[in-house]
TIMI-2910 file (N, C-alpha, C, CB; in pm, 1 decimal, decimal comma, always signed):
<rs>
+----------+----------+----------+----------+----------+----------+----------+----------+----------+----------+----------+----------+------+
!      n_x !      n_y !      n_z !     ca_x !     ca_y !     ca_z !      c_x !      c_y !      c_z !     cb_x !     cb_y !     cb_z ! resn !
+----------+----------+----------+----------+----------+----------+----------+----------+----------+----------+----------+----------+------+
!   -328,0 !   -466,7 !  +2653,5 !   -280,5 !   -611,4 !  +2707,9 !   -131,8 !   -575,6 !  +2760,2 !   -278,5 !   -745,6 !  +2575,3 !  Met !
!   -122,1 !   -623,2 !  +2887,5 !    +45,3 !   -593,1 !  +2926,6 !   +135,7 !   -711,9 !  +2874,8 !    +73,5 !   -582,9 !  +3108,6 !  Lys !
!   +257,8 !   -676,1 !  +2837,2 !   +330,0 !   -762,9 !  +2765,7 !   +440,6 !   -775,0 !  +2898,3 !   +383,2 !   -703,7 !  +2602,5 !  Glu !
!   +496,4 !   -868,5 !  +2907,3 !   +641,1 !   -925,6 !  +2983,1 !   +740,6 !   -865,1 !  +2929,6 !   +678,4 !  -1079,8 !  +2971,1 !  Thr !
!   +744,4 !   -850,4 !  +2815,3 !   +887,0 !   -800,1 !  +2754,9 !   +869,6 !   -758,2 !  +2634,0 !   +998,1 !   -900,9 !  +2746,1 !  Ser !
!   +970,7 !   -691,9 !  +2579,7 !   +974,0 !   -584,3 !  +2458,6 !   +969,8 !   -654,0 !  +2353,7 !  +1093,1 !   -490,5 !  +2445,2 !  Thr !
!   +882,5 !   -635,4 !  +2249,2 !   +868,3 !   -725,5 !  +2125,1 !   +978,4 !   -684,8 !  +2046,9 !   +730,3 !   -712,6 !  +2042,5 !  Pro !
!  +1019,9 !   -765,4 !  +1969,7 !  +1118,7 !   -739,7 !  +1854,2 !  +1032,2 !   -662,6 !  +1730,9 !  +1188,1 !   -895,9 !  +1797,9 !  Glu !
!  +1101,3 !   -560,6 !  +1697,7 !  +1046,1 !   -497,8 !  +1553,1 !  +1072,2 !   -558,5 !  +1437,2 !  +1094,1 !   -370,1 !  +1523,7 !  Leu !
!   +978,8 !   -622,9 !  +1346,7 !  +1023,9 !   -694,1 !  +1243,7 !   +969,1 !   -607,8 !  +1116,3 !   +974,3 !   -847,6 !  +1254,2 !  Ile !
!  +1032,7 !   -629,4 !   +976,9 !   +946,4 !   -603,5 !   +866,6 !   +823,0 !   -696,9 !   +823,6 !  +1030,7 !   -596,0 !   +761,7 !  Glu !
!   +743,2 !   -639,5 !   +782,9 !   +613,4 !   -742,8 !   +729,5 !   +686,7 !   -861,7 !   +641,7 !   +484,0 !   -648,0 !   +612,7 !  Lys !
!   +780,6 !   -837,5 !   +572,7 !   +832,2 !   -931,9 !   +482,7 !   +886,5 !  -1057,1 !   +552,1 !   +936,0 !   -868,5 !   +401,9 !  Glu !
!   +921,7 !  -1050,2 !   +668,9 !  +1014,9 !  -1134,8 !   +721,4 !   +890,8 !  -1221,3 !   +818,1 !  +1156,0 !  -1045,7 !   +807,2 !  Leu !
!   +802,3 !  -1211,1 !   +819,1 !   +686,1 !  -1265,8 !   +877,6 !   +663,9 !  -1379,0 !   +829,7 !   +578,3 !  -1195,8 !   +867,1 !  Val !
!   +674,8 !  -1416,7 !   +695,1 !   +654,9 !  -1547,8 !   +624,9 !   +766,9 !  -1651,3 !   +644,6 !   +640,4 !  -1522,8 !   +476,8 !  Ala !
!   +868,3 !  -1616,6 !   +713,4 !   +991,2 !  -1690,1 !   +748,8 !   +988,2 !  -1731,2 !   +886,6 !  +1113,1 !  -1610,3 !   +725,1 !  Ser !
!   +874,3 !  -1689,7 !   +958,7 !   +890,2 !  -1707,7 !  +1111,2 !   +830,4 !  -1837,2 !  +1115,8 !   +816,9 !  -1594,4 !  +1213,7 !  Leu !
!   +829,0 !  -1900,4 !  +1242,8 !   +774,8 !  -2040,0 !  +1260,6 !   +672,5 !  -2022,9 !  +1358,7 !   +880,8 !  -2149,0 !  +1306,3 !  Ser !
!   +582,1 !  -2104,8 !  +1338,2 !   +471,0 !  -2106,0 !  +1431,7 !   +408,1 !  -2251,5 !  +1448,5 !   +362,8 !  -2004,6 !  +1382,0 !  Phe !
!   +503,3 !  -2344,5 !  +1462,3 !   +501,7 !  -2478,5 !  +1461,0 !   +479,6 !  -2548,9 !  +1587,2 !   +611,8 !  -2517,9 !  +1408,7 !  His !
!   +510,4 !  -2467,8 !  +1690,8 !   +531,1 !  -2519,5 !  +1835,2 !   +356,2 !  -2512,2 !  +1901,0 !   +663,3 !  -2397,7 !  +1933,5 !  Asp !
!   +324,7 !  -2639,7 !  +1897,3 !   +172,6 !  -2612,8 !  +1925,8 !   +143,9 !  -2584,8 !  +2101,7 !    +78,7 !  -2763,8 !  +1867,2 !  Asn !
!   +281,4 !  -2590,3 !  +2175,7 !   +266,0 !  -2595,3 !  +2326,9 !   +252,9 !  -2425,0 !  +2334,1 !   +414,7 !  -2679,4 !  +2424,6 !  Ser !
!   +286,1 !  -2315,5 !  +2243,8 !   +242,2 !  -2187,3 !  +2264,0 !   +121,4 !  -2169,1 !  +2232,0 !   +308,6 !  -2102,1 !  +2207,2 !  Ile !
!    +60,5 !  -2095,2 !  +2306,7 !    -55,6 !  -2080,1 !  +2293,2 !    -93,9 !  -1928,6 !  +2392,2 !   -121,4 !  -2223,3 !  +2331,2 !  His !
!   -129,4 !  -1842,5 !  +2306,2 !   -126,1 !  -1696,2 !  +2390,2 !   -264,1 !  -1712,7 !  +2435,1 !    -96,0 !  -1535,7 !  +2296,3 !  Val !
!   -293,1 !  -1652,5 !  +2577,4 !   -420,3 !  -1650,4 !  +2648,8 !   -499,5 !  -1510,0 !  +2565,1 !   -390,2 !  -1630,1 !  +2837,8 !  Asp !
!   -589,1 !  -1547,1 !  +2527,1 !   -680,6 !  -1437,2 !  +2444,5 !   -764,1 !  -1356,8 !  +2507,0 !   -766,3 !  -1491,7 !  +2353,2 !  Gln !
!   -753,0 !  -1225,0 !  +2464,9 !   -801,7 !  -1146,7 !  +2566,5 !   -946,1 !  -1113,3 !  +2470,1 !   -687,5 !  -1007,5 !  +2620,1 !  Asn !
!  -1043,0 !  -1128,6 !  +2538,3 !  -1142,6 !  -1141,4 !  +2490,9 !  -1194,4 !   -996,4 !  +2356,5 !  -1221,2 !  -1163,4 !  +2624,7 !  Pro !
!  -1123,7 !   -902,3 !  +2362,4 !  -1130,3 !   -773,3 !  +2282,8 !  -1064,7 !   -826,6 !  +2155,0 !  -1048,8 !   -635,9 !  +2354,1 !  Glu !
!   -959,3 !   -878,6 !  +2171,7 !   -864,0 !   -928,3 !  +2064,5 !   -950,5 !   -931,6 !  +1927,4 !   -800,6 !  -1085,0 !  +2104,6 !  Ile !
!  -1056,7 !  -1025,5 !  +1892,6 !  -1106,0 !  -1025,5 !  +1777,9 !  -1159,1 !   -906,8 !  +1737,5 !  -1184,7 !  -1113,5 !  +1768,8 !  Met !
!  -1234,8 !   -806,8 !  +1824,7 !  -1286,1 !   -690,8 !  +1784,9 !  -1187,5 !   -595,8 !  +1741,2 !  -1361,0 !   -640,3 !  +1880,9 !  Lys !
!  -1055,5 !   -602,9 !  +1789,1 !   -966,4 !   -503,0 !  +1757,4 !   -896,4 !   -582,1 !  +1621,9 !   -860,3 !   -461,0 !  +1894,4 !  Leu !
!   -888,5 !   -693,0 !  +1604,3 !   -860,9 !   -733,2 !  +1444,9 !   -977,4 !   -699,3 !  +1349,7 !   -836,0 !   -897,8 !  +1427,6 !  Ile !
!  -1087,4 !   -702,2 !  +1386,2 !  -1217,0 !   -651,6 !  +1287,9 !  -1182,7 !   -508,0 !  +1265,1 !  -1384,7 !   -663,5 !  +1362,9 !  Glu !
!  -1186,3 !   -446,7 !  +1373,0 !  -1153,8 !   -281,9 !  +1357,4 !  -1022,0 !   -253,2 !  +1264,7 !  -1120,2 !   -209,5 !  +1519,7 !  Lys !
!   -928,0 !   -316,1 !  +1308,1 !   -764,4 !   -309,2 !  +1208,2 !   -788,3 !   -346,6 !  +1079,0 !   -631,6 !   -422,0 !  +1255,9 !  Ala !
!   -872,8 !   -463,4 !  +1050,2 !   -921,9 !   -505,9 !   +891,8 !  -1000,0 !   -401,3 !   +848,2 !  -1014,9 !   -646,2 !   +874,8 !  Thr !
!  -1098,7 !   -321,1 !   +893,0 !  -1203,1 !   -238,9 !   +842,6 !  -1101,2 !   -119,6 !   +810,6 !  -1337,3 !   -207,4 !   +952,8 !  Leu !
!  -1002,8 !   -104,2 !   +873,7 !   -919,7 !    +38,3 !   +868,2 !   -805,1 !    +12,1 !   +735,7 !   -823,7 !    +73,0 !  +1044,7 !  Leu !
!   -748,2 !   -139,7 !   +748,8 !   -682,4 !   -141,8 !   +640,9 !   -720,2 !   -146,0 !   +499,3 !   -623,8 !   -218,9 !   +658,3 !  Gly !
!   -890,2 !   -199,2 !   +482,3 !   -914,6 !   -209,1 !   +356,6 !   -974,2 !    -85,9 !   +335,0 !   -987,7 !   -322,0 !   +317,8 !  Asn !
!  -1030,4 !    -10,9 !   +412,5 !  -1121,1 !   +131,8 !   +378,0 !   -988,6 !   +259,7 !   +373,7 !  -1266,5 !   +172,5 !   +538,3 !  Ala !
!   -908,8 !   +250,6 !   +448,4 !   -834,2 !   +349,6 !   +453,2 !   -675,6 !   +324,6 !   +439,7 !   -870,5 !   +409,0 !   +565,6 !  His !
!   -625,6 !   +190,7 !   +437,7 !   -517,2 !   +147,3 !   +382,9 !   -423,2 !   +168,1 !   +544,0 !   -472,4 !   +243,3 !   +227,8 !  His !
!   -473,3 !   +183,6 !   +664,1 !   -406,0 !   +233,0 !   +768,5 !   -325,5 !   +103,0 !   +833,4 !   -509,2 !   +307,7 !   +866,8 !  Ser !
!   -214,0 !   +147,3 !   +895,4 !   -132,5 !    +53,0 !   +909,4 !   -163,1 !    +11,1 !  +1076,0 !    +18,5 !   +103,7 !   +864,0 !  Lys !
!   -130,3 !    -89,2 !  +1155,8 !   -158,5 !   -115,7 !  +1289,8 !    -17,7 !   -173,8 !  +1341,2 !   -288,1 !   -217,7 !  +1306,9 !  Val !
!    -19,4 !   -161,9 !  +1464,6 !    +93,8 !   -250,1 !  +1510,2 !    +45,7 !   -391,8 !  +1577,6 !   +181,0 !   -166,3 !  +1617,9 !  Ser !
!    +92,4 !   -498,4 !  +1534,8 !    +56,5 !   -643,8 !  +1559,1 !   +174,4 !   -698,4 !  +1667,4 !    +56,3 !   -736,3 !  +1403,0 !  Ile !
!   +162,9 !   -729,8 !  +1777,8 !   +235,4 !   -795,7 !  +1873,7 !   +188,2 !   -923,2 !  +1877,5 !   +232,4 !   -736,1 !  +1998,1 !  Ile !
!   +279,1 !  -1022,6 !  +1846,7 !   +252,7 !  -1159,0 !  +1855,4 !   +344,3 !  -1230,8 !  +1883,1 !   +206,7 !  -1206,5 !  +1761,6 !  Phe !
!   +357,0 !  -1398,4 !  +1903,7 !   +419,7 !  -1471,4 !  +1992,3 !   +472,5 !  -1578,5 !  +1855,7 !   +313,4 !  -1532,1 !  +2133,1 !  Gln !
!   +591,0 !  -1574,9 !  +1808,5 !   +645,8 !  -1679,4 !  +1714,4 !   +692,9 !  -1817,0 !  +1798,1 !   +777,9 !  -1611,9 !  +1631,1 !  Asp !
!   +753,9 !  -1902,0 !  +1753,8 !   +816,0 !  -2000,7 !  +1835,4 !   +961,3 !  -1940,8 !  +1894,9 !   +835,4 !  -2136,7 !  +1744,4 !  Asp !
!  +1001,8 !  -1822,2 !  +1838,9 !  +1140,3 !  -1798,9 !  +1943,3 !  +1111,0 !  -1680,5 !  +1988,9 !  +1300,7 !  -1795,0 !  +1878,4 !  Ser !
!   +983,8 !  -1598,3 !  +2007,8 !   +982,0 !  -1508,8 !  +2102,8 !   +882,3 !  -1435,4 !  +2053,8 !  +1101,0 !  -1441,9 !  +2132,0 !  Gly !
!   +856,1 !  -1292,3 !  +2113,4 !   +767,7 !  -1182,3 !  +2102,2 !   +800,2 !  -1096,7 !  +2004,2 !   +757,1 !  -1113,4 !  +2213,8 !  Leu !
!   +721,5 !  -1074,3 !  +1903,7 !   +768,4 !  -1006,9 !  +1781,0 !   +637,8 !   -880,3 !  +1766,1 !   +781,0 !  -1134,6 !  +1633,4 !  Lys !
!   +687,8 !   -779,7 !  +1674,5 !   +593,2 !   -669,8 !  +1645,6 !   +608,8 !   -663,5 !  +1489,6 !   +629,9 !   -522,1 !  +1726,9 !  Arg !
!   +513,0 !   -633,4 !  +1443,1 !   +507,9 !   -570,2 !  +1306,2 !   +420,9 !   -470,1 !  +1270,3 !   +485,3 !   -656,9 !  +1218,7 !  Val !
!   +429,0 !   -349,3 !  +1198,6 !   +343,5 !   -264,6 !  +1153,0 !   +310,7 !   -284,0 !  +1047,2 !   +370,0 !   -162,1 !  +1158,5 !  Asp !
!   +194,4 !   -296,2 !  +1010,1 !   +134,0 !   -314,3 !   +889,2 !    -15,3 !   -316,8 !   +855,0 !   +178,5 !   -416,5 !   +853,8 !  Thr !
!    -60,1 !   -325,9 !   +753,4 !   -203,2 !   -343,7 !   +749,4 !   -281,5 !   -477,2 !   +736,5 !   -240,3 !   -272,8 !   +650,9 !  Thr !
!   -406,0 !   -493,8 !   +786,2 !   -427,5 !   -621,8 !   +789,1 !   -532,7 !   -639,4 !   +677,7 !   -466,2 !   -669,3 !   +927,3 !  Ile !
!   -531,3 !   -704,7 !   +587,3 !   -634,2 !   -713,1 !   +493,5 !   -745,1 !   -806,3 !   +478,9 !   -582,5 !   -719,1 !   +397,6 !  Trp !
!   -750,0 !   -908,8 !   +571,6 !   -845,4 !  -1012,9 !   +576,4 !   -813,5 !  -1072,5 !   +719,7 !   -831,5 !  -1120,4 !   +449,3 !  Ala !
!   -917,1 !  -1138,8 !   +763,9 !   -917,8 !  -1211,7 !   +885,1 !  -1037,4 !  -1294,8 !   +872,8 !   -917,4 !  -1123,6 !  +1011,1 !  Asn !
!   -986,4 !  -1416,2 !   +949,9 !  -1075,7 !  -1536,6 !   +940,3 !  -1118,0 !  -1592,6 !  +1087,1 !   -997,6 !  -1653,5 !   +856,0 !  Gly !
!  -1138,8 !  -1741,5 !  +1095,3 !  -1166,3 !  -1791,1 !  +1242,8 !  -1034,5 !  -1795,6 !  +1305,2 !  -1238,9 !  -1940,2 !  +1254,0 !  Ala !
!   -931,9 !  -1839,1 !  +1202,6 !   -801,3 !  -1883,4 !  +1282,3 !   -697,8 !  -1756,9 !  +1255,3 !   -731,3 !  -2045,6 !  +1219,0 !  Lys !
!   -704,3 !  -1726,4 !  +1141,9 !   -585,7 !  -1641,5 !  +1087,5 !   -624,1 !  -1489,8 !  +1060,4 !   -532,2 !  -1706,1 !   +947,5 !  Tyr !
!   -498,2 !  -1399,6 !  +1052,3 !   -492,2 !  -1286,5 !   +974,8 !   -445,3 !  -1287,3 !   +841,2 !   -425,7 !  -1205,4 !  +1034,0 !  Ile !
!   -475,5 !  -1209,8 !   +749,6 !   -387,5 !  -1214,5 !   +636,8 !   -334,2 !  -1092,7 !   +639,1 !   -446,5 !  -1246,8 !   +507,5 !  Cys !
!   -190,4 !  -1018,3 !   +608,3 !   -156,9 !   -897,1 !   +583,6 !   -122,0 !   -887,8 !   +432,4 !    -51,2 !   -857,8 !   +674,2 !  Leu !
!    -80,9 !   -774,6 !   +391,7 !    -26,7 !   -754,7 !   +263,8 !    +42,6 !   -820,7 !   +210,7 !    +21,9 !   -672,9 !   +248,8 !  Lys !
!    +35,6 !   -913,6 !    +86,7 !   +110,8 !   -985,3 !    +30,1 !   +103,9 !  -1139,8 !    +68,2 !   +224,2 !   -928,2 !    +48,0 !  Gly !
!     -1,3 !  -1138,4 !   +143,2 !    -39,3 !  -1292,5 !   +134,6 !    +22,4 !  -1358,4 !   +251,2 !    +13,7 !  -1367,2 !     -3,4 !  Gly !
!    +75,1 !  -1269,2 !   +379,7 !   +161,7 !  -1325,3 !   +466,9 !    +66,8 !  -1335,3 !   +560,5 !   +287,6 !  -1256,3 !   +501,9 !  Val !
!    +48,4 !  -1463,9 !   +668,2 !    -75,3 !  -1514,7 !   +735,5 !     -2,9 !  -1508,1 !   +887,1 !   -137,3 !  -1684,8 !   +675,1 !  Trp !
!    -65,7 !  -1496,1 !   +983,8 !    -24,0 !  -1513,5 !  +1137,3 !   -167,9 !  -1561,0 !  +1202,0 !    +41,5 !  -1353,2 !  +1215,7 !  Ile !
!   -121,0 !  -1650,2 !  +1292,8 !   -228,8 !  -1740,2 !  +1345,5 !   -296,2 !  -1640,3 !  +1468,5 !   -158,4 !  -1902,0 !  +1407,0 !  Pro !
!   -416,9 !  -1644,4 !  +1465,5 !   -457,4 !  -1547,6 !  +1570,9 !   -419,4 !  -1599,0 !  +1716,6 !   -614,8 !  -1522,5 !  +1561,3 !  Ile !
!   -423,1 !  -1717,0 !  +1732,8 !   -386,2 !  -1784,4 !  +1864,1 !   -258,6 !  -1706,7 !  +1932,4 !   -348,0 !  -1947,6 !  +1835,0 !  Ala !
!   -165,4 !  -1659,5 !  +1802,2 !    -54,5 !  -1613,9 !  +1860,3 !    -38,8 !  -1486,8 !  +1886,5 !    +36,0 !  -1645,2 !  +1801,3 !  Arg !
!   -127,3 !  -1398,0 !  +1870,4 !   -159,8 !  -1243,2 !  +1873,4 !   -184,2 !  -1208,5 !  +2011,2 !   -288,7 !  -1199,6 !  +1785,2 !  Ile !
!    -94,3 !  -1114,0 !  +2081,6 !   -106,9 !  -1059,6 !  +2188,2 !   -175,4 !   -922,5 !  +2175,7 !    +12,2 !  -1059,4 !  +2243,8 !  Val !
!   -170,2 !   -835,8 !  +2111,3 !   -226,6 !   -755,3 !  +2081,8 !   -241,1 !   -657,6 !  +1947,8 !   -204,8 !   -720,9 !  +2162,9 !  Asp !
!   -313,6 !   -563,5 !  +1925,5 !   -331,6 !   -490,3 !  +1807,4 !   -355,4 !   -372,6 !  +1834,3 !   -421,3 !   -531,6 !  +1728,1 !  Val !
!   -253,1 !   -262,8 !  +1811,2 !   -269,7 !   -119,0 !  +1853,6 !   -305,7 !    -73,0 !  +1720,3 !   -136,6 !    -40,3 !  +1924,1 !  Lys !
!   -425,6 !     +4,2 !  +1720,5 !   -481,9 !    +44,7 !  +1633,5 !   -410,3 !   +210,3 !  +1610,5 !   -631,1 !    +22,0 !  +1667,9 !  Leu !
+----------+----------+----------+----------+----------+----------+----------+----------+----------+----------+----------+----------+------+
</rs>
């Protein structure tokens, strides 16, 4: 997926402090994004493989390199119980 700007690389531990309250921000979902999330979750659980997750918080584009441990209908869960709304995910690089 094409990004309009370079995402800020952040540590996984900082994701919990980010804000996702602005309901006007909604990423146009690529139909492949759920397939990528499911693949990344499988890689995380079976092989402890890290992926790059590019997402939009209330202040801009971010990237975190981490393991996805679980995914649901609306959120993904990273190691340590950190959650990112799927509606804010721009891309997942395996």
